[in-house]
C-alpha angles and dihedrals in degrees: 000000000000126000129255120311124206113274119280141154123295120181091344094307127105116243126205090217139341138210119221112229119201117206143175133182147153131277099058120164145084125276150121126312119256122249090258094049092048091052092048092047091054092049092048091052091049093048095042092228140090089244085228126193131209136063144189119312125187115241108221102155100073098258114166135212088264090053091053091046088054090052091052090049090051092054093047096045097045104040118055091198089066088059096048126112121192116224142160112268129218091270093052094256128115122273133176122226113205113200120221091205140357146124133280131175135237107212123221122206119188118209112236117247108281091012128132111247091200090058092045091052093045093049091050091050090050092047092051093046090054094046113080117225120250092231094188094057109015129073108244094241127072120189133175140172119224113212132196122185089349097305128104111249103169143013118214119200130178123179126186115241089234087070102043148347136214093286091047092052089051089054092049095049093045093051092044088057092048095057120123106271093222107036100025090227118148119258094229135036116271115272111271094212108073122169094272092048092048092048088054092049090051089061094057123104090249092057092045089054090051089050092051092050091049092050091052088057091051092047093051093052096041092052091048096047128092113245099246137053097172137022131264121290117281115190106235095167127243143006089041101171110053142178124214132177121209114196116193127174087181091060089052093054096039098044091051090050093051091044091052091050096046098036092237134123119264086242089066090047093052093045090050090050091048090051091051094045092050090047090051090049097047103026088229123130143205091051114233113200135165108228122198109237120193098207091207089120088074118102113277096006104088095097103039124115102202119097115284101153114110135158120273122196117244128187127181133169108229098174126114097000140108114254094249088059091051090051089054091048089048093053091053095043091047090055090056091045091054094044091055099041094097113089149119105276093210091054090050091051089052091049093050093048091051093049091049090051093048093047093043090228139073116253105224115220099168097127110098141180129193126178103199095180117117107254091021095256098317102144140139109296121244108272095204121027112241118253124242089252092053092049095047091049090049091050090057088063095055116118138189116200129178119227137195110314124239124246090217134009127187102205139041104237133002130172119197124190113219132196113262136153117255093345142070114241116199119190112203122200112189145173098223092198087072101027114027126222088249090053090053092052092047091047093055094047090047092049091050094046091050095054092043091052091047091051088059099038125030090201094059106143123224091230090223118129128191102258142135110289126258116206123234120221101038 
């Protein structure tokens, strides 16, 4: 590890100094992208961003610049996806080149005298998030230390989505924490399935059979589904693409109570409630939702960092049934969705185009759900069901706040469940020209009211009847 180098640019942001970090690791070579990487690459090109993950984190444990440089070296040595560059191959297609060794830099940003290090760290994180990676020349991880009065106050990390996903970041952080305190060596051997190895496995007959089975599941649901989830576009002005966050302590209490009673995970309870609330909003059932599936439950993939999360297709009939029955249907349908969420994205695109041509209409699948919590909502069940008074008091504390809008958005409506203490936090991404801001607010309140009612009464009906659809947004 070399010493400091005079300040320069890193990821489009000027650094005060930098530390050069030498690395080496297994899995070097040149080869095809994995199914997950190919899907992410397509989404990144459509969105015009690197869909990066990360942020600014306060350093409160006394870690130094050298400590953070060692952490960056750990990530680069251990995970081949952090050493991969994406380039155009000889045939004009994409390839990834995984380096066996090389050098990266840890940036250092000094806070000006009288400045706020928290603001400096936040601005750097925002700058990096807004600056696409040069995947042909840049390592897909940026990392910097923010200093104030000589001490490290924050670490800022941004990783391109082509190199990892939420599950991969969880693996990286867990294994970083499990390192030997003295030597810094990892607790377990390096994962055998790097991105090049997985891409090769996905070309085998076994993987092709899995792909074919998954596509048959998609075809069955796409042919059974109605063409529309939401109504035609209505210009409601700007901002069109918006982000909202709904925070509900009542959903936390109620979803745990329903999960304890039904023997399901809170993730199934929340997905069931989302399906019912969307059906109430649109009048369309069965509900057709794309669910993000991590795929790390598959053999040999638990410890990999590269992106494995893809969308599975989920369908559940929510009409004429008590909510507990819908939760049971959701659990079974979610199992099928997860089983068949492992496929070649190009082959799926071809299938969808063929089905649309044969039907003479496009089957809209722009309603999404993603539980980003580690363990997907599997948590200790509520020991004592909450009382009506507790739930009503908790509902009074629910909030919906609107965040910074998006410049572009690829879907119509997506709900993501985030980790939070003693509450459920739902992040809503929406195209308000199809689903209005008022519709979003009503959807969240309806979802919350449904789960709260079900926590108090197992026979709570969904209130959805089989009927001709009415389109939202007109």
